[in-house]
N, C-alpha and C positions, 0 to 999 in steps of 0.2 A: 504493500500500500504506500502511495506517495501523496503527500499533502503540499499544496502550493499556497503560500501567502500572497496577497496582492492588495494594492492600494493605488489611489490617484492623489496627486497633490500639486499645489502651486502656491508659491509665496508663503510657505509654512514658517520660515524664519521670521519674517517681518510682521506676520500676523499672530505670532505666539501659538503655533500648533506644536505639540510635542511629538513631531513626526519620528524622530530618532527613537524615542522611548516606546512609541506605538509599535514600530517594527520590531524592536528588541524584545517586546513582551511576548512574542510568539516564535521568535527565531529558533528556539530550542525544539519546537515540535513540528516545524515545516522543513521540507527538503529544498525549497527555493522560495525567494520572495521577489515578486515582480512589482516594480514601481513605475507607473505612468507619470513622468515628471513634466509638468507643463512649462510653458515659456515664462519663467519667473522674471520679475523686475531685476534690473542691474544691481540693486542694493540688497538683494535677497541671497541668503546662504543655504537654501534648502539642500542643494546638491552636496555641499560640504558636510552638512549635518548627517546625511544618509551615508556618505562614504566614510565618515569617521567611525562607523560601526566596524569597518574592516572585515566584513563577512563575505566570503566567496559565494554565499547563497543569494546575495542581493544582485538583481539585474535591473538596470534603469533603462526605460524606454522613453526617449525624448519626444514630446508632443507639442502641438500648438493648439491653443484653445480658440474656439470660434463660437461666441455666444449669440451671434446673429443667426447662424445656421442651426444652433441648438439652444433656443431661448427657454425661458421659464425654468431655469435650473437643469435643463436636460443635458447641458455640457458635462455636468458632474457624472451623469449616467453614461454618457458617451466615453468619457475618459476612463471610467471604471471598466467598461467593456473592452477598451483597448488593452488594459492590463490583464483582464481575464483571458483574452484571446491568446496571450503569450504564455499562459500557465500550462504546465505539462502534467500536473498531478491528477489523481483520481478524485480527490476532494479539494475544493478551492476555498481558502479561508480569507475572507475580506475584512479589512479593518480600515475605517476612515482615519484621517490624520490626527484626530483628537480622541481616539479610542484606544484602550489598552486592555490586556487580559492579565489577571493575577495568575502567578505561577501555580497557585494551589489548584487551579482548574485544569492544568495541562493533562493530567492523567485521565480525568473524566472525558476530555475532548478526544484524546487518542483512542481511548477504550471504545467510545461510541462510534467513532469513524471506522474502526476495525470491525466492530460488531455488525454494522449495517452496510458494509462495503458491497455485499452481493445481494442486498435487499432492494430491488428496483423501485419499491413503493416509496422509499425514503430518498427524496431529492435534495434535502438540505437539513440543517439543524438550526433550532431557534434558541437564542440566548436571552436571558433576562438583562435588564438595564439598571444602572445607577447613574443618574444625571447629576453630577456635582455642580454646585451653585455658589459662585462668588469666591469661595476658598475650598480647601481640601477637607474641611470638617463638616460641611453641610451639603444637603442634596435636595433636589426638587421633589415635591410630593403633590403638586397641584394637578387638577384635572387637565387633560390635554397632552401630557407628556407620555410618549409611547413607552409602555412597560416591557416590551420585548420586540425582537427583530431577527430576521434571518441573517446569519453571517457566514455560514458554511454552505456551499452548494456543490452539486456534482459537476464534473467537467463535461457539460453537454453544450453543444453549439446553440441550441434554441433556448437556453436559459440566459436571460439578459438582465442587466441592471434596469431598474424601473423608476419612472418619474425623475426625481432629483437625486437618485442613487441611495435612497434610504433603504430600499428593499430589492427583491428580485422576482421575476416572473418568467414563465415559459411562454415565448412568443414565436410560434412557428411562422416561417415566411416573413420575418421581420424586415422592414424597409430600411433599417439603419438610421432612421431620422426621428420618428415620433416615439420617444420614450414614455410618453404619457398615454399612449393608446390603451384602451380597455377591451374593445371588441376583438374577439379572437385570441385573447390571452388567457393563461391558466395559472391559478395559484399553485405554488409548489407544495407537495406533500412533505411534511417535516416532522422530525422528532424533537421534543424539548430536551435541552441539556440543563443539568443542574450546575449552571455556570453563568456568570455575569460579564457583561461588557461594562467597563468603567469609562464613562463618557465625560471628558474634561473640557468640552467645547465652550462651557460657560464659566470657566475659571481663568480669568485673565486680568491684568491691570485694567481698571475701568476705561481709560482712554483707548487702549487696544481692543477692548470689547466693543466699543463704538465703531472702531475701524473695521473689525471683523464683521459686525452686523451690516455695515455699509457695503462691504465687499460682497456679502451674500445677497443683499438687496440688488446690487448691480447685476449679479449672475441671474437672479430670478426674475427681475422686472426691468432691468436696464435703467432704473431710476435711482438716483443717488444725489445726496447733497454733498458737493465736493468739500464743504467745510468739515464733514465727518472724517475726511482723510487729512486735510491740511491743518485744521484746528479743532480736533475732536473734543467734545465735552465728555465729562465722566459719565459712563454708563451707571445707572442707578439700580443696584441689586436689591434695593429695598431693605427693610429691617431683617437682618440675618437670623435673629432668634425665632422668627416665624417658621423657619425651615428645620426639619429634623437633623439631629446631629449624627454624623457618621461615626460609628464606634469600631469599625473594622480596620483592617490594614490595607495599604495600597500595594500595587505591584512593586517589587523591589527595584525594578528598572526606573521607577518614577522618583526615587529618593533624591537624586541630585537636582532634578528639575523642580521638585517641590521646595527644595531649600532656597531657590531663587525668589520665592514669593516675598515681595516687599511692599505690598499695597494694603496690608491689614488696617492701617490707620486711615485708609480711604473708604472703608466699609463701615456700615452702621450696625453695631452689635447691640441692637435694642429689639424690643418686641412690637411696640406701638408705632404706627406710622403717622406722619403728618400729611393728610391728604391734600392740603393746600399746596404743599411743596412737592408732592409726589404724584404727578399725573399717572405714573406707571402703576400705582396702587389702586386706581379706580377700575377694579375688575367688574365685569358684568355680574349681576346678582346670580344668574344661572350658574356661572362658573364657580362662584363662592359656595353655592349650595351643593353642587356636585362634588367639589373638593371635600366639603365637610362630611358628606355621606360616605364617600369612598374611604376616607381615613378614620372616621369615628365609628361608622356602622359596619363597613365591609372589610375592615382590616387591610386596607390598601388596594383592594381589587378595583380596577378601573371600569367605569361604565361607558358604554357607547363608543368603544374604541374600534378602529378599523383593523381587522385581522387579515393581512395580506398573505395568508397561508392556510393550509389544511393539515390538521394534526393527524398523524398516522398512529393508529392504535396498535 
């Protein structure tokens, strides 16, 4: 059995993505790791960060992004597909540049990949998620955050990245352009893994969080306030004590990265918000009610979530 890791990335260095740590978090359990590296800005050091791992398993594919040809975030899926097409493994393990896997889950992952290698009903594996928020000690628990996602798929040509690369679908006779197509597509049959993806996409210095959000807006809608790049305001994470405290451990490869955190004094470690100052905190009543029900009555179970998969029993 062979497992390929793969990802796509652009401007990870300047936008504070832990790309090096992300790749390193699964290097021990993959036979190769393919990176679709976009045309980064001149002041970005993503390539150097990746190469600093010094692993012969890593293979970089240079790409050029075209958000006009692939609008509404579909360039993310296109770039993911470029990396996927270069993989040679039986199973393909996808990580986005702000995701990592704790080493304590490695044995579970390899065991299940081996167990279901010859079971054609199983087209992929579903991971649970922890979405860290503001710092490395708190995480999101509000309604609307996806609780799980497909991150390992079989190496089949008709399995493609979908929408803005959050998930995967089987798309026979794919035209190579419309990654948001629904008609004629099929949800993958998956098995749940007792493992988490640690998502660090919302743990950044507040000004860089604003830049990252602006970058995503540009990819998804091509609309952006240039001031968010040139003179970014501090992103408001809100009152941090409203979010659950994370009491577990982080992947060991994240240690040095986490030690660079220097923005705690820019966060608000209180519970009560000032709504006059925080437009961000004016949530819709429906979302507030659903969040309360999910966390107080349902033990964290999410309501009305989109499940882009079929569980295999």
